[in-house]
C-alpha positions as CSV (number, residue, x, y, z in Angstrom):
1,M,174.1,100.4,150.8
2,C,176.7,97.7,150.0
3,V,178.4,98.0,146.7
4,T,181.1,95.7,145.3
5,D,183.1,98.0,143.3
6,I,183.2,101.8,144.2
7,A,184.5,103.2,140.9
8,R,181.7,101.3,139.3
9,S,179.0,102.7,141.7
10,K,180.3,106.2,141.9
11,R,179.8,106.5,138.0
12,F,176.2,105.5,138.6
13,Y,175.0,107.2,141.7
14,G,177.2,110.6,140.8
15,E,177.3,110.5,136.6
16,V,173.8,108.7,136.1
17,L,171.8,109.9,139.1
18,G,173.6,113.1,139.5
19,L,173.8,112.6,143.3
20,Q,176.5,115.4,145.2
21,E,179.4,113.5,146.9
22,I,180.4,114.5,149.9
23,P,183.7,113.9,152.2
24,R,183.8,111.0,154.2
25,P,186.2,109.6,157.1
26,D,189.2,107.7,156.0
27,F,187.5,104.2,156.8
28,D,189.3,101.2,156.4
29,F,187.0,100.2,153.9
30,E,186.2,101.7,150.4
31,G,182.9,103.8,150.1
32,A,181.4,106.7,149.4
33,W,179.0,109.3,150.9
34,Y,176.1,111.2,149.3
35,E,174.1,114.2,150.5
36,F,170.7,115.3,149.5
37,A,169.6,119.1,149.8
38,D,167.2,118.2,152.8
39,G,170.7,117.0,154.7
40,S,169.5,113.3,154.4
41,Q,172.7,111.1,153.2
42,L,173.2,107.7,151.4
43,H,176.3,106.0,152.1
44,L,178.2,103.2,150.0
45,I,179.9,100.6,151.5
46,V,182.0,98.3,149.6
47,H,181.7,94.8,151.0
48,D,183.2,91.5,149.6
49,T,180.4,89.2,150.4
50,P,177.2,91.4,151.5
51,L,174.3,89.5,152.7
52,A,172.2,92.3,151.3
53,L,172.7,92.1,147.7
54,R,169.9,90.8,145.7
55,G,172.1,88.7,143.2
56,T,170.9,90.2,140.1
57,T,170.2,93.4,138.2
58,A,166.8,92.5,137.2
59,I,164.2,95.1,137.7
60,D,161.6,94.3,140.5
61,P,159.6,97.1,141.7
62,R,158.2,95.1,144.5
63,D,161.8,94.6,146.0
64,G,163.3,96.5,148.6
65,H,164.3,99.9,147.3
66,L,165.8,103.3,147.7
67,A,163.2,106.1,146.6
68,L,164.4,109.5,145.5
69,R,162.1,112.2,144.5
70,V,163.4,113.9,141.1
71,D,162.3,117.4,139.7
72,S,161.0,115.9,136.5
73,W,159.8,112.5,135.5
74,E,160.3,113.3,131.9
75,G,164.0,114.6,132.3
76,A,164.9,111.5,134.4
77,L,163.5,109.6,131.9
78,E,165.3,111.1,129.2
79,R,168.4,111.2,130.7
80,L,168.3,107.4,131.5
81,R,167.5,106.7,127.8
82,A,170.3,108.8,126.6
83,L,172.6,106.9,128.7
84,G,171.2,103.6,127.5
85,V,170.3,102.6,131.5
86,E,167.6,99.9,131.6
87,H,164.8,101.1,133.4
88,Q,161.0,100.4,133.8
89,A,158.9,103.5,133.9
90,Y,155.2,103.8,135.2
91,W,153.4,107.3,134.5
92,D,149.9,105.7,135.4
93,N,149.7,103.7,138.7
94,K,148.1,104.0,141.9
95,T,150.4,106.2,143.8
96,P,150.3,109.8,143.7
97,W,153.5,110.3,141.5
98,A,154.9,108.8,138.2
99,Q,157.7,106.5,138.8
100,I,160.9,104.9,137.2
101,Y,162.9,102.1,138.4
102,V,166.5,101.4,137.8
103,T,169.0,99.0,139.5
104,D,172.7,100.0,140.2
105,P,175.5,97.8,139.2
106,D,175.1,95.6,142.0
107,G,171.3,95.1,141.6
108,N,170.0,97.6,144.2
109,V,166.9,98.8,143.1
110,V,166.3,102.6,143.0
111,E,162.9,104.3,142.4
112,L,163.0,107.6,140.8
113,N,159.7,109.5,141.3
114,A,157.9,112.9,140.7
115,E,154.7,114.9,140.7
116,R,152.6,114.3,137.6
117,R,152.4,117.7,135.8
């Protein structure tokens, strides 16, 4: 995923979303890697002029996005509220899970979803 400021992005993905950062090779560009419990990874890549950025931090659930399963929809919502992170929350929708949408500092859309309990 393209980002423009690695420190700002690491605060979002590490501190706000709570993802686990892992070591990455010493590339000639900045970035960060995160690994999930199932072994899948998210790679942040610093790019000064990426074509993939949306150009806005407006939350649009219909735009391309990364979907992450969370243990608790209520817990995720409470955390986002406590941190003052703008979000759109959907408990009732046409999917089989509850959803919360946020954007990272560069406008990449992230969906947090959980089973309804």
